[in-house]
Gaussian input, Z-matrix of N, CA and C with variables (Angstrom, degrees):
# hf/3-21g

backbone

0 1
 N
 C     1     B1
 C     2     B2     1     A1
 N     3     B3     2     A2     1     D1
 C     4     B4     3     A3     2     D2
 C     5     B5     4     A4     3     D3
 N     6     B6     5     A5     4     D4
 C     7     B7     6     A6     5     D5
 C     8     B8     7     A7     6     D6
 N     9     B9     8     A8     7     D7
 C    10    B10     9     A9     8     D8
 C    11    B11    10    A10     9     D9
 N    12    B12    11    A11    10    D10
 C    13    B13    12    A12    11    D11
 C    14    B14    13    A13    12    D12
 N    15    B15    14    A14    13    D13
 C    16    B16    15    A15    14    D14
 C    17    B17    16    A16    15    D15
 N    18    B18    17    A17    16    D16
 C    19    B19    18    A18    17    D17
 C    20    B20    19    A19    18    D18
 N    21    B21    20    A20    19    D19
 C    22    B22    21    A21    20    D20
 C    23    B23    22    A22    21    D21
 N    24    B24    23    A23    22    D22
 C    25    B25    24    A24    23    D23
 C    26    B26    25    A25    24    D24
 N    27    B27    26    A26    25    D25
 C    28    B28    27    A27    26    D26
 C    29    B29    28    A28    27    D27
 N    30    B30    29    A29    28    D28
 C    31    B31    30    A30    29    D29
 C    32    B32    31    A31    30    D30
 N    33    B33    32    A32    31    D31
 C    34    B34    33    A33    32    D32
 C    35    B35    34    A34    33    D33
 N    36    B36    35    A35    34    D34
 C    37    B37    36    A36    35    D35
 C    38    B38    37    A37    36    D36
 N    39    B39    38    A38    37    D37
 C    40    B40    39    A39    38    D38
 C    41    B41    40    A40    39    D39
 N    42    B42    41    A41    40    D40
 C    43    B43    42    A42    41    D41
 C    44    B44    43    A43    42    D42
 N    45    B45    44    A44    43    D43
 C    46    B46    45    A45    44    D44
 C    47    B47    46    A46    45    D45
 N    48    B48    47    A47    46    D46
 C    49    B49    48    A48    47    D47
 C    50    B50    49    A49    48    D48
 N    51    B51    50    A50    49    D49
 C    52    B52    51    A51    50    D50
 C    53    B53    52    A52    51    D51
 N    54    B54    53    A53    52    D52
 C    55    B55    54    A54    53    D53
 C    56    B56    55    A55    54    D54
 N    57    B57    56    A56    55    D55
 C    58    B58    57    A57    56    D56
 C    59    B59    58    A58    57    D57
 N    60    B60    59    A59    58    D58
 C    61    B61    60    A60    59    D59
 C    62    B62    61    A61    60    D60
 N    63    B63    62    A62    61    D61
 C    64    B64    63    A63    62    D62
 C    65    B65    64    A64    63    D63
 N    66    B66    65    A65    64    D64
 C    67    B67    66    A66    65    D65
 C    68    B68    67    A67    66    D66
 N    69    B69    68    A68    67    D67
 C    70    B70    69    A69    68    D68
 C    71    B71    70    A70    69    D69
 N    72    B72    71    A71    70    D70
 C    73    B73    72    A72    71    D71
 C    74    B74    73    A73    72    D72
 N    75    B75    74    A74    73    D73
 C    76    B76    75    A75    74    D74
 C    77    B77    76    A76    75    D75
 N    78    B78    77    A77    76    D76
 C    79    B79    78    A78    77    D77
 C    80    B80    79    A79    78    D78
 N    81    B81    80    A80    79    D79
 C    82    B82    81    A81    80    D80
 C    83    B83    82    A82    81    D81
 N    84    B84    83    A83    82    D82
 C    85    B85    84    A84    83    D83
 C    86    B86    85    A85    84    D84
 N    87    B87    86    A86    85    D85
 C    88    B88    87    A87    86    D86
 C    89    B89    88    A88    87    D87
 N    90    B90    89    A89    88    D88
 C    91    B91    90    A90    89    D89
 C    92    B92    91    A91    90    D90
 N    93    B93    92    A92    91    D91
 C    94    B94    93    A93    92    D92
 C    95    B95    94    A94    93    D93
 N    96    B96    95    A95    94    D94
 C    97    B97    96    A96    95    D95
 C    98    B98    97    A97    96    D96
 N    99    B99    98    A98    97    D97
 C   100   B100    99    A99    98    D98
 C   101   B101   100   A100    99    D99
 N   102   B102   101   A101   100   D100
 C   103   B103   102   A102   101   D101
 C   104   B104   103   A103   102   D102
 N   105   B105   104   A104   103   D103
 C   106   B106   105   A105   104   D104
 C   107   B107   106   A106   105   D105
 N   108   B108   107   A107   106   D106
 C   109   B109   108   A108   107   D107
 C   110   B110   109   A109   108   D108
 N   111   B111   110   A110   109   D109
 C   112   B112   111   A111   110   D110
 C   113   B113   112   A112   111   D111
 N   114   B114   113   A113   112   D112
 C   115   B115   114   A114   113   D113
 C   116   B116   115   A115   114   D114
 N   117   B117   116   A116   115   D115
 C   118   B118   117   A117   116   D116
 C   119   B119   118   A118   117   D117
 N   120   B120   119   A119   118   D118
 C   121   B121   120   A120   119   D119
 C   122   B122   121   A121   120   D120
 N   123   B123   122   A122   121   D121
 C   124   B124   123   A123   122   D122
 C   125   B125   124   A124   123   D123
 N   126   B126   125   A125   124   D124
 C   127   B127   126   A126   125   D125
 C   128   B128   127   A127   126   D126
 N   129   B129   128   A128   127   D127
 C   130   B130   129   A129   128   D128
 C   131   B131   130   A130   129   D129
 N   132   B132   131   A131   130   D130
 C   133   B133   132   A132   131   D131
 C   134   B134   133   A133   132   D132
 N   135   B135   134   A134   133   D133
 C   136   B136   135   A135   134   D134
 C   137   B137   136   A136   135   D135
 N   138   B138   137   A137   136   D136
 C   139   B139   138   A138   137   D137
 C   140   B140   139   A139   138   D138
 N   141   B141   140   A140   139   D139
 C   142   B142   141   A141   140   D140
 C   143   B143   142   A142   141   D141
 N   144   B144   143   A143   142   D142
 C   145   B145   144   A144   143   D143
 C   146   B146   145   A145   144   D144
 N   147   B147   146   A146   145   D145
 C   148   B148   147   A147   146   D146
 C   149   B149   148   A148   147   D147
 N   150   B150   149   A149   148   D148
 C   151   B151   150   A150   149   D149
 C   152   B152   151   A151   150   D150
 N   153   B153   152   A152   151   D151
 C   154   B154   153   A153   152   D152
 C   155   B155   154   A154   153   D153
 N   156   B156   155   A155   154   D154
 C   157   B157   156   A156   155   D155
 C   158   B158   157   A157   156   D156
 N   159   B159   158   A158   157   D157
 C   160   B160   159   A159   158   D158
 C   161   B161   160   A160   159   D159
 N   162   B162   161   A161   160   D160
 C   163   B163   162   A162   161   D161
 C   164   B164   163   A163   162   D162
 N   165   B165   164   A164   163   D163
 C   166   B166   165   A165   164   D164
 C   167   B167   166   A166   165   D165
 N   168   B168   167   A167   166   D166
 C   169   B169   168   A168   167   D167
 C   170   B170   169   A169   168   D168
 N   171   B171   170   A170   169   D169
 C   172   B172   171   A171   170   D170
 C   173   B173   172   A172   171   D171
 N   174   B174   173   A173   172   D172
 C   175   B175   174   A174   173   D173
 C   176   B176   175   A175   174   D174
 N   177   B177   176   A176   175   D175
 C   178   B178   177   A177   176   D176
 C   179   B179   178   A178   177   D177
 N   180   B180   179   A179   178   D178
 C   181   B181   180   A180   179   D179
 C   182   B182   181   A181   180   D180
 N   183   B183   182   A182   181   D181
 C   184   B184   183   A183   182   D182
 C   185   B185   184   A184   183   D183
 N   186   B186   185   A185   184   D184
 C   187   B187   186   A186   185   D185
 C   188   B188   187   A187   186   D186
 N   189   B189   188   A188   187   D187
 C   190   B190   189   A189   188   D188
 C   191   B191   190   A190   189   D189
 N   192   B192   191   A191   190   D190
 C   193   B193   192   A192   191   D191
 C   194   B194   193   A193   192   D192
 N   195   B195   194   A194   193   D193
 C   196   B196   195   A195   194   D194
 C   197   B197   196   A196   195   D195
 N   198   B198   197   A197   196   D196
 C   199   B199   198   A198   197   D197
 C   200   B200   199   A199   198   D198
 N   201   B201   200   A200   199   D199
 C   202   B202   201   A201   200   D200
 C   203   B203   202   A202   201   D201
 N   204   B204   203   A203   202   D202
 C   205   B205   204   A204   203   D203
 C   206   B206   205   A205   204   D204
 N   207   B207   206   A206   205   D205
 C   208   B208   207   A207   206   D206
 C   209   B209   208   A208   207   D207
 N   210   B210   209   A209   208   D208
 C   211   B211   210   A210   209   D209
 C   212   B212   211   A211   210   D210
 N   213   B213   212   A212   211   D211
 C   214   B214   213   A213   212   D212
 C   215   B215   214   A214   213   D213
 N   216   B216   215   A215   214   D214
 C   217   B217   216   A216   215   D215
 C   218   B218   217   A217   216   D216
 N   219   B219   218   A218   217   D217
 C   220   B220   219   A219   218   D218
 C   221   B221   220   A220   219   D219
 N   222   B222   221   A221   220   D220
 C   223   B223   222   A222   221   D221
 C   224   B224   223   A223   222   D222
 N   225   B225   224   A224   223   D223
 C   226   B226   225   A225   224   D224
 C   227   B227   226   A226   225   D225
 N   228   B228   227   A227   226   D226
 C   229   B229   228   A228   227   D227
 C   230   B230   229   A229   228   D228
 N   231   B231   230   A230   229   D229
 C   232   B232   231   A231   230   D230
 C   233   B233   232   A232   231   D231
 N   234   B234   233   A233   232   D232
 C   235   B235   234   A234   233   D233
 C   236   B236   235   A235   234   D234
 N   237   B237   236   A236   235   D235
 C   238   B238   237   A237   236   D236
 C   239   B239   238   A238   237   D237
 N   240   B240   239   A239   238   D238
 C   241   B241   240   A240   239   D239
 C   242   B242   241   A241   240   D240
 N   243   B243   242   A242   241   D241
 C   244   B244   243   A243   242   D242
 C   245   B245   244   A244   243   D243
 N   246   B246   245   A245   244   D244
 C   247   B247   246   A246   245   D245
 C   248   B248   247   A247   246   D246
 N   249   B249   248   A248   247   D247
 C   250   B250   249   A249   248   D248
 C   251   B251   250   A250   249   D249
 N   252   B252   251   A251   250   D250
 C   253   B253   252   A252   251   D251
 C   254   B254   253   A253   252   D252
 N   255   B255   254   A254   253   D253
 C   256   B256   255   A255   254   D254
 C   257   B257   256   A256   255   D255
 N   258   B258   257   A257   256   D256
 C   259   B259   258   A258   257   D257
 C   260   B260   259   A259   258   D258
 N   261   B261   260   A260   259   D259
 C   262   B262   261   A261   260   D260
 C   263   B263   262   A262   261   D261
 N   264   B264   263   A263   262   D262
 C   265   B265   264   A264   263   D263
 C   266   B266   265   A265   264   D264
 N   267   B267   266   A266   265   D265
 C   268   B268   267   A267   266   D266
 C   269   B269   268   A268   267   D267
 N   270   B270   269   A269   268   D268
 C   271   B271   270   A270   269   D269
 C   272   B272   271   A271   270   D270
 N   273   B273   272   A272   271   D271
 C   274   B274   273   A273   272   D272
 C   275   B275   274   A274   273   D273
 N   276   B276   275   A275   274   D274
 C   277   B277   276   A276   275   D275
 C   278   B278   277   A277   276   D276
 N   279   B279   278   A278   277   D277
 C   280   B280   279   A279   278   D278
 C   281   B281   280   A280   279   D279
 N   282   B282   281   A281   280   D280
 C   283   B283   282   A282   281   D281
 C   284   B284   283   A283   282   D282
 N   285   B285   284   A284   283   D283
 C   286   B286   285   A285   284   D284
 C   287   B287   286   A286   285   D285
 N   288   B288   287   A287   286   D286
 C   289   B289   288   A288   287   D287
 C   290   B290   289   A289   288   D288
 N   291   B291   290   A290   289   D289
 C   292   B292   291   A291   290   D290
 C   293   B293   292   A292   291   D291
 N   294   B294   293   A293   292   D292
 C   295   B295   294   A294   293   D293
 C   296   B296   295   A295   294   D294
 N   297   B297   296   A296   295   D295
 C   298   B298   297   A297   296   D296
 C   299   B299   298   A298   297   D297
 N   300   B300   299   A299   298   D298
 C   301   B301   300   A300   299   D299
 C   302   B302   301   A301   300   D300
 N   303   B303   302   A302   301   D301
 C   304   B304   303   A303   302   D302
 C   305   B305   304   A304   303   D303
 N   306   B306   305   A305   304   D304
 C   307   B307   306   A306   305   D305
 C   308   B308   307   A307   306   D306
 N   309   B309   308   A308   307   D307
 C   310   B310   309   A309   308   D308
 C   311   B311   310   A310   309   D309
 N   312   B312   311   A311   310   D310
 C   313   B313   312   A312   311   D311
 C   314   B314   313   A313   312   D312
 N   315   B315   314   A314   313   D313
 C   316   B316   315   A315   314   D314
 C   317   B317   316   A316   315   D315
 N   318   B318   317   A317   316   D316
 C   319   B319   318   A318   317   D317
 C   320   B320   319   A319   318   D318
 N   321   B321   320   A320   319   D319
 C   322   B322   321   A321   320   D320
 C   323   B323   322   A322   321   D321
 N   324   B324   323   A323   322   D322
 C   325   B325   324   A324   323   D323
 C   326   B326   325   A325   324   D324
 N   327   B327   326   A326   325   D325
 C   328   B328   327   A327   326   D326
 C   329   B329   328   A328   327   D327

   B1=1.4548
   B2=1.5218
   B3=1.2939
   B4=1.4606
   B5=1.5226
   B6=1.3159
   B7=1.4572
   B8=1.5323
   B9=1.3308
   B10=1.4603
   B11=1.5189
   B12=1.3278
   B13=1.4536
   B14=1.5163
   B15=1.3075
   B16=1.4509
   B17=1.5245
   B18=1.3335
   B19=1.4624
   B20=1.5305
   B21=1.3172
   B22=1.4690
   B23=1.5303
   B24=1.3419
   B25=1.4654
   B26=1.5377
   B27=1.3268
   B28=1.4648
   B29=1.5240
   B30=1.3245
   B31=1.4656
   B32=1.5177
   B33=1.3341
   B34=1.4670
   B35=1.5240
   B36=1.3445
   B37=1.4624
   B38=1.5265
   B39=1.3257
   B40=1.4669
   B41=1.5303
   B42=1.3285
   B43=1.4669
   B44=1.5235
   B45=1.3357
   B46=1.4735
   B47=1.5243
   B48=1.3365
   B49=1.4711
   B50=1.5193
   B51=1.3242
   B52=1.4651
   B53=1.5211
   B54=1.3350
   B55=1.4661
   B56=1.5285
   B57=1.3407
   B58=1.4699
   B59=1.5269
   B60=1.3353
   B61=1.4622
   B62=1.5316
   B63=1.3196
   B64=1.4606
   B65=1.5176
   B66=1.3178
   B67=1.4639
   B68=1.5230
   B69=1.3233
   B70=1.4723
   B71=1.5205
   B72=1.3235
   B73=1.4623
   B74=1.5258
   B75=1.3135
   B76=1.4664
   B77=1.5280
   B78=1.3154
   B79=1.4754
   B80=1.5201
   B81=1.3261
   B82=1.4666
   B83=1.5319
   B84=1.3415
   B85=1.4614
   B86=1.5261
   B87=1.3288
   B88=1.4604
   B89=1.5323
   B90=1.3259
   B91=1.4662
   B92=1.5284
   B93=1.3291
   B94=1.4626
   B95=1.5301
   B96=1.3275
   B97=1.4612
   B98=1.5132
   B99=1.3446
   B100=1.4588
   B101=1.5185
   B102=1.3443
   B103=1.4510
   B104=1.5263
   B105=1.3321
   B106=1.4659
   B107=1.5192
   B108=1.3259
   B109=1.4571
   B110=1.5266
   B111=1.3303
   B112=1.4636
   B113=1.5220
   B114=1.3331
   B115=1.4602
   B116=1.5118
   B117=1.3261
   B118=1.4607
   B119=1.5196
   B120=1.3353
   B121=1.4593
   B122=1.5258
   B123=1.3170
   B124=1.4691
   B125=1.5229
   B126=1.3401
   B127=1.4653
   B128=1.5155
   B129=1.3439
   B130=1.4541
   B131=1.5178
   B132=1.3233
   B133=1.4657
   B134=1.5303
   B135=1.3360
   B136=1.4627
   B137=1.5233
   B138=1.3294
   B139=1.4557
   B140=1.5149
   B141=1.3324
   B142=1.4686
   B143=1.5243
   B144=1.3288
   B145=1.4723
   B146=1.5349
   B147=1.3299
   B148=1.4567
   B149=1.5249
   B150=1.3558
   B151=1.4593
   B152=1.5219
   B153=1.3243
   B154=1.4651
   B155=1.5205
   B156=1.3324
   B157=1.4569
   B158=1.5119
   B159=1.3329
   B160=1.4658
   B161=1.5197
   B162=1.3378
   B163=1.4611
   B164=1.5256
   B165=1.3092
   B166=1.4666
   B167=1.5328
   B168=1.3020
   B169=1.4658
   B170=1.5218
   B171=1.3288
   B172=1.4530
   B173=1.5182
   B174=1.3225
   B175=1.4598
   B176=1.5296
   B177=1.3405
   B178=1.4661
   B179=1.5131
   B180=1.3228
   B181=1.4668
   B182=1.5232
   B183=1.3170
   B184=1.4665
   B185=1.5186
   B186=1.3352
   B187=1.4656
   B188=1.5174
   B189=1.3280
   B190=1.4607
   B191=1.5225
   B192=1.3310
   B193=1.4584
   B194=1.5228
   B195=1.3343
   B196=1.4596
   B197=1.5249
   B198=1.3236
   B199=1.4627
   B200=1.5164
   B201=1.3258
   B202=1.4608
   B203=1.5160
   B204=1.3298
   B205=1.4606
   B206=1.5186
   B207=1.3339
   B208=1.4561
   B209=1.5126
   B210=1.3170
   B211=1.4686
   B212=1.5106
   B213=1.3338
   B214=1.4569
   B215=1.5131
   B216=1.3442
   B217=1.4644
   B218=1.5269
   B219=1.3392
   B220=1.4677
   B221=1.5284
   B222=1.3140
   B223=1.4653
   B224=1.5153
   B225=1.3263
   B226=1.4628
   B227=1.5224
   B228=1.3165
   B229=1.4616
   B230=1.5227
   B231=1.3000
   B232=1.4617
   B233=1.5179
   B234=1.3323
   B235=1.4570
   B236=1.5173
   B237=1.3245
   B238=1.4484
   B239=1.5193
   B240=1.3272
   B241=1.4599
   B242=1.5159
   B243=1.3097
   B244=1.4479
   B245=1.5210
   B246=1.3340
   B247=1.4643
   B248=1.5167
   B249=1.3280
   B250=1.4686
   B251=1.5308
   B252=1.3494
   B253=1.4659
   B254=1.5197
   B255=1.3386
   B256=1.4619
   B257=1.5177
   B258=1.3156
   B259=1.4642
   B260=1.5175
   B261=1.3181
   B262=1.4566
   B263=1.5088
   B264=1.3316
   B265=1.4600
   B266=1.5197
   B267=1.3278
   B268=1.4603
   B269=1.5136
   B270=1.3244
   B271=1.4542
   B272=1.5164
   B273=1.3037
   B274=1.4537
   B275=1.5151
   B276=1.3227
   B277=1.4597
   B278=1.5255
   B279=1.3083
   B280=1.4559
   B281=1.5173
   B282=1.3150
   B283=1.4598
   B284=1.5197
   B285=1.3420
   B286=1.4619
   B287=1.5181
   B288=1.3150
   B289=1.4617
   B290=1.5209
   B291=1.3299
   B292=1.4638
   B293=1.5110
   B294=1.3427
   B295=1.4651
   B296=1.5256
   B297=1.3365
   B298=1.4756
   B299=1.5264
   B300=1.3196
   B301=1.4557
   B302=1.5263
   B303=1.3145
   B304=1.4664
   B305=1.5184
   B306=1.3500
   B307=1.4539
   B308=1.5230
   B309=1.3207
   B310=1.4617
   B311=1.5181
   B312=1.3250
   B313=1.4540
   B314=1.5197
   B315=1.3250
   B316=1.4596
   B317=1.5207
   B318=1.3479
   B319=1.4628
   B320=1.5305
   B321=1.3374
   B322=1.4670
   B323=1.5240
   B324=1.3243
   B325=1.4641
   B326=1.5148
   B327=1.3041
   B328=1.4667
   B329=1.5002
   A1=107.93
   A2=118.15
   A3=120.11
   A4=111.37
   A5=116.59
   A6=119.88
   A7=112.45
   A8=115.99
   A9=122.99
   A10=113.83
   A11=118.90
   A12=118.74
   A13=107.64
   A14=115.81
   A15=120.67
   A16=108.97
   A17=117.42
   A18=119.81
   A19=111.17
   A20=116.17
   A21=121.77
   A22=113.53
   A23=120.74
   A24=118.66
   A25=113.51
   A26=116.79
   A27=120.32
   A28=109.09
   A29=116.49
   A30=120.19
   A31=110.91
   A32=117.35
   A33=120.87
   A34=111.14
   A35=116.69
   A36=119.84
   A37=110.93
   A38=117.12
   A39=121.30
   A40=109.90
   A41=116.52
   A42=120.68
   A43=111.19
   A44=117.25
   A45=120.93
   A46=110.79
   A47=117.19
   A48=119.88
   A49=109.79
   A50=116.69
   A51=120.67
   A52=112.61
   A53=117.66
   A54=121.51
   A55=111.63
   A56=116.88
   A57=122.30
   A58=110.89
   A59=115.81
   A60=122.51
   A61=109.67
   A62=115.84
   A63=120.79
   A64=112.04
   A65=118.19
   A66=119.98
   A67=111.11
   A68=117.52
   A69=120.33
   A70=110.29
   A71=117.34
   A72=121.27
   A73=109.71
   A74=117.05
   A75=121.15
   A76=110.50
   A77=117.08
   A78=121.96
   A79=112.92
   A80=117.55
   A81=120.49
   A82=111.28
   A83=117.81
   A84=122.84
   A85=112.28
   A86=115.52
   A87=120.70
   A88=108.03
   A89=116.63
   A90=121.43
   A91=111.45
   A92=117.24
   A93=120.47
   A94=112.06
   A95=116.52
   A96=121.31
   A97=111.66
   A98=115.60
   A99=119.20
   A100=111.66
   A101=113.53
   A102=123.43
   A103=106.14
   A104=116.25
   A105=121.42
   A106=106.97
   A107=115.65
   A108=122.23
   A109=108.23
   A110=116.08
   A111=123.02
   A112=110.37
   A113=116.71
   A114=121.34
   A115=115.09
   A116=118.04
   A117=120.95
   A118=107.56
   A119=116.24
   A120=121.74
   A121=110.48
   A122=115.09
   A123=122.81
   A124=106.19
   A125=116.84
   A126=119.30
   A127=112.56
   A128=113.21
   A129=120.75
   A130=110.74
   A131=116.74
   A132=119.91
   A133=113.63
   A134=118.02
   A135=119.91
   A136=111.49
   A137=117.14
   A138=120.79
   A139=111.98
   A140=115.92
   A141=120.84
   A142=109.80
   A143=116.66
   A144=121.29
   A145=110.29
   A146=116.75
   A147=121.14
   A148=110.95
   A149=117.35
   A150=120.25
   A151=110.65
   A152=116.47
   A153=119.77
   A154=110.51
   A155=116.45
   A156=120.41
   A157=114.14
   A158=116.93
   A159=119.39
   A160=113.91
   A161=117.81
   A162=120.29
   A163=114.75
   A164=118.30
   A165=119.38
   A166=110.85
   A167=116.69
   A168=120.96
   A169=111.44
   A170=116.91
   A171=120.51
   A172=113.55
   A173=116.78
   A174=122.22
   A175=111.93
   A176=116.25
   A177=119.94
   A178=113.72
   A179=117.20
   A180=121.43
   A181=113.41
   A182=113.42
   A183=124.13
   A184=105.68
   A185=116.20
   A186=121.56
   A187=109.52
   A188=116.14
   A189=122.06
   A190=108.77
   A191=117.07
   A192=121.13
   A193=108.00
   A194=116.29
   A195=121.98
   A196=111.76
   A197=116.38
   A198=121.21
   A199=107.86
   A200=115.94
   A201=120.38
   A202=110.42
   A203=114.84
   A204=122.19
   A205=106.91
   A206=115.78
   A207=120.89
   A208=109.47
   A209=115.33
   A210=122.65
   A211=107.20
   A212=116.66
   A213=120.40
   A214=110.30
   A215=116.39
   A216=120.49
   A217=113.00
   A218=117.87
   A219=121.62
   A220=110.62
   A221=115.00
   A222=121.87
   A223=108.42
   A224=115.61
   A225=121.82
   A226=107.50
   A227=115.31
   A228=119.60
   A229=110.22
   A230=114.46
   A231=123.81
   A232=103.46
   A233=117.16
   A234=118.42
   A235=111.91
   A236=113.45
   A237=121.11
   A238=108.34
   A239=116.19
   A240=121.80
   A241=108.73
   A242=115.50
   A243=121.30
   A244=107.52
   A245=117.19
   A246=121.15
   A247=109.52
   A248=115.47
   A249=120.19
   A250=110.97
   A251=117.72
   A252=121.94
   A253=111.74
   A254=116.85
   A255=121.87
   A256=109.26
   A257=115.71
   A258=122.17
   A259=107.59
   A260=116.15
   A261=119.98
   A262=111.00
   A263=114.99
   A264=121.21
   A265=109.91
   A266=115.00
   A267=121.84
   A268=109.34
   A269=114.53
   A270=121.70
   A271=107.81
   A272=115.95
   A273=121.57
   A274=109.72
   A275=115.85
   A276=121.96
   A277=107.43
   A278=115.64
   A279=121.87
   A280=109.26
   A281=116.37
   A282=121.80
   A283=106.37
   A284=115.33
   A285=122.23
   A286=109.11
   A287=114.82
   A288=121.92
   A289=107.05
   A290=116.29
   A291=120.01
   A292=109.73
   A293=115.99
   A294=120.06
   A295=112.44
   A296=115.58
   A297=121.43
   A298=110.22
   A299=115.45
   A300=121.36
   A301=109.55
   A302=115.94
   A303=120.27
   A304=109.54
   A305=116.47
   A306=119.45
   A307=112.16
   A308=113.48
   A309=123.71
   A310=105.53
   A311=116.50
   A312=122.24
   A313=110.27
   A314=115.59
   A315=122.38
   A316=105.07
   A317=117.03
   A318=118.83
   A319=110.80
   A320=116.40
   A321=119.35
   A322=110.97
   A323=116.24
   A324=120.38
   A325=108.76
   A326=116.01
   A327=119.72
   A328=110.60
   D1=123.67
   D2=179.32
   D3=-144.21
   D4=25.62
   D5=-176.04
   D6=-100.17
   D7=26.01
   D8=177.66
   D9=72.54
   D10=2.98
   D11=172.06
   D12=-79.54
   D13=148.63
   D14=-179.52
   D15=-122.37
   D16=153.37
   D17=176.97
   D18=-59.66
   D19=152.98
   D20=-177.01
   D21=-52.44
   D22=-41.71
   D23=179.41
   D24=-64.04
   D25=-34.30
   D26=176.64
   D27=-66.80
   D28=-46.57
   D29=179.55
   D30=-61.75
   D31=-37.45
   D32=178.67
   D33=-61.12
   D34=-40.25
   D35=178.74
   D36=-67.34
   D37=-45.22
   D38=178.23
   D39=-59.63
   D40=-46.16
   D41=179.96
   D42=-61.73
   D43=-39.78
   D44=179.83
   D45=-63.73
   D46=-41.72
   D47=177.30
   D48=-61.57
   D49=-49.23
   D50=-175.50
   D51=-68.64
   D52=-23.42
   D53=177.42
   D54=-93.07
   D55=-0.08
   D56=-177.04
   D57=55.11
   D58=43.59
   D59=-176.75
   D60=-111.08
   D61=92.51
   D62=-176.19
   D63=-61.57
   D64=-41.47
   D65=-178.11
   D66=-64.94
   D67=-39.74
   D68=176.56
   D69=-65.99
   D70=-35.91
   D71=177.66
   D72=-62.14
   D73=-51.99
   D74=-179.81
   D75=-61.29
   D76=-39.48
   D77=-178.85
   D78=-67.88
   D79=-17.83
   D80=179.35
   D81=-72.15
   D82=-15.67
   D83=-175.69
   D84=-102.92
   D85=153.19
   D86=171.17
   D87=-66.31
   D88=165.71
   D89=-179.17
   D90=-58.09
   D91=-35.38
   D92=179.12
   D93=-104.06
   D94=18.84
   D95=179.66
   D96=-67.75
   D97=162.57
   D98=-178.44
   D99=-147.75
   D100=159.84
   D101=170.64
   D102=-114.02
   D103=129.41
   D104=175.05
   D105=-118.52
   D106=109.85
   D107=-175.81
   D108=-112.94
   D109=101.44
   D110=-178.34
   D111=56.31
   D112=37.46
   D113=176.05
   D114=93.09
   D115=-12.05
   D116=174.71
   D117=-87.38
   D118=116.81
   D119=-174.16
   D120=-103.60
   D121=129.32
   D122=174.60
   D123=-119.90
   D124=116.53
   D125=-173.38
   D126=-120.49
   D127=160.50
   D128=-178.61
   D129=71.72
   D130=170.86
   D131=-177.59
   D132=-56.16
   D133=-40.58
   D134=-179.11
   D135=-68.26
   D136=-39.90
   D137=178.74
   D138=-67.03
   D139=-45.06
   D140=178.89
   D141=-61.99
   D142=-42.78
   D143=178.19
   D144=-62.79
   D145=-40.57
   D146=179.48
   D147=-61.64
   D148=-45.39
   D149=178.92
   D150=-63.59
   D151=-42.32
   D152=178.84
   D153=-59.23
   D154=-38.98
   D155=-178.72
   D156=-71.67
   D157=-36.74
   D158=-176.11
   D159=-90.68
   D160=-35.13
   D161=-170.33
   D162=-116.19
   D163=-15.58
   D164=-174.58
   D165=-123.26
   D166=-92.67
   D167=-173.90
   D168=-61.08
   D169=-43.87
   D170=179.00
   D171=-67.08
   D172=-15.97
   D173=178.88
   D174=-101.66
   D175=9.71
   D176=178.30
   D177=69.44
   D178=32.79
   D179=-173.94
   D180=-70.06
   D181=148.70
   D182=169.29
   D183=-129.22
   D184=132.94
   D185=-176.27
   D186=-123.37
   D187=132.75
   D188=178.57
   D189=-127.31
   D190=122.55
   D191=176.85
   D192=-76.36
   D193=121.06
   D194=-178.76
   D195=-94.52
   D196=-35.44
   D197=176.80
   D198=-156.73
   D199=154.87
   D200=-178.46
   D201=-152.06
   D202=142.39
   D203=174.31
   D204=-136.77
   D205=127.94
   D206=179.50
   D207=-115.44
   D208=130.24
   D209=173.63
   D210=-132.17
   D211=114.18
   D212=-177.61
   D213=62.93
   D214=-128.00
   D215=-178.34
   D216=-92.95
   D217=6.57
   D218=-176.04
   D219=-113.92
   D220=129.22
   D221=176.05
   D222=-119.07
   D223=128.08
   D224=176.22
   D225=-109.83
   D226=130.62
   D227=-179.88
   D228=-127.71
   D229=159.81
   D230=164.00
   D231=-111.85
   D232=130.64
   D233=-176.82
   D234=-136.47
   D235=151.57
   D236=172.33
   D237=-93.15
   D238=143.19
   D239=-175.70
   D240=-138.51
   D241=133.43
   D242=176.96
   D243=-133.11
   D244=121.79
   D245=178.80
   D246=-160.54
   D247=179.88
   D248=176.51
   D249=-77.59
   D250=-8.92
   D251=-178.41
   D252=-100.62
   D253=-41.08
   D254=-175.23
   D255=-151.04
   D256=142.66
   D257=173.97
   D258=-133.69
   D259=129.57
   D260=178.80
   D261=146.92
   D262=-158.33
   D263=-179.64
   D264=-113.22
   D265=148.13
   D266=177.76
   D267=-144.67
   D268=168.58
   D269=171.69
   D270=-99.86
   D271=149.85
   D272=176.07
   D273=-137.83
   D274=143.92
   D275=178.24
   D276=-125.81
   D277=123.65
   D278=179.55
   D279=-114.15
   D280=140.97
   D281=169.18
   D282=-116.75
   D283=123.59
   D284=-178.41
   D285=-98.51
   D286=136.43
   D287=176.49
   D288=-128.40
   D289=105.82
   D290=-175.83
   D291=66.10
   D292=-123.22
   D293=-179.75
   D294=-106.67
   D295=21.72
   D296=-179.28
   D297=-132.24
   D298=170.17
   D299=174.22
   D300=-93.17
   D301=128.45
   D302=171.85
   D303=-82.02
   D304=-31.16
   D305=179.99
   D306=-162.14
   D307=155.11
   D308=171.44
   D309=-134.04
   D310=115.03
   D311=-177.48
   D312=-115.90
   D313=129.02
   D314=171.06
   D315=-108.71
   D316=103.02
   D317=-177.29
   D318=-73.00
   D319=152.78
   D320=176.77
   D321=-58.64
   D322=141.12
   D323=175.79
   D324=-74.30
   D325=146.54
   D326=-179.31
   D327=-109.17

């Protein structure tokens, strides 16, 4: 799949950020799911909620998927981000487990 469509769990996370819905954001992840933002890992519901509060929803973030490629359970995207913390484009890597996200990784820019 390379037509910029993303799996439903990825879209659910993007929609939760854009709707400023922290509970929907946390619910998009598995119980042991995590966010890794430039190597800082926040895991489990409390960790995911903490990241949403400091770096995403709590920072007024808006996320736009610019491109996406899915292979198996892994989706790699390029996304636009606008918030009080960061503005610009980044890469994101999602691992889907069933109907939830096992992880969302924002690798360090080089």
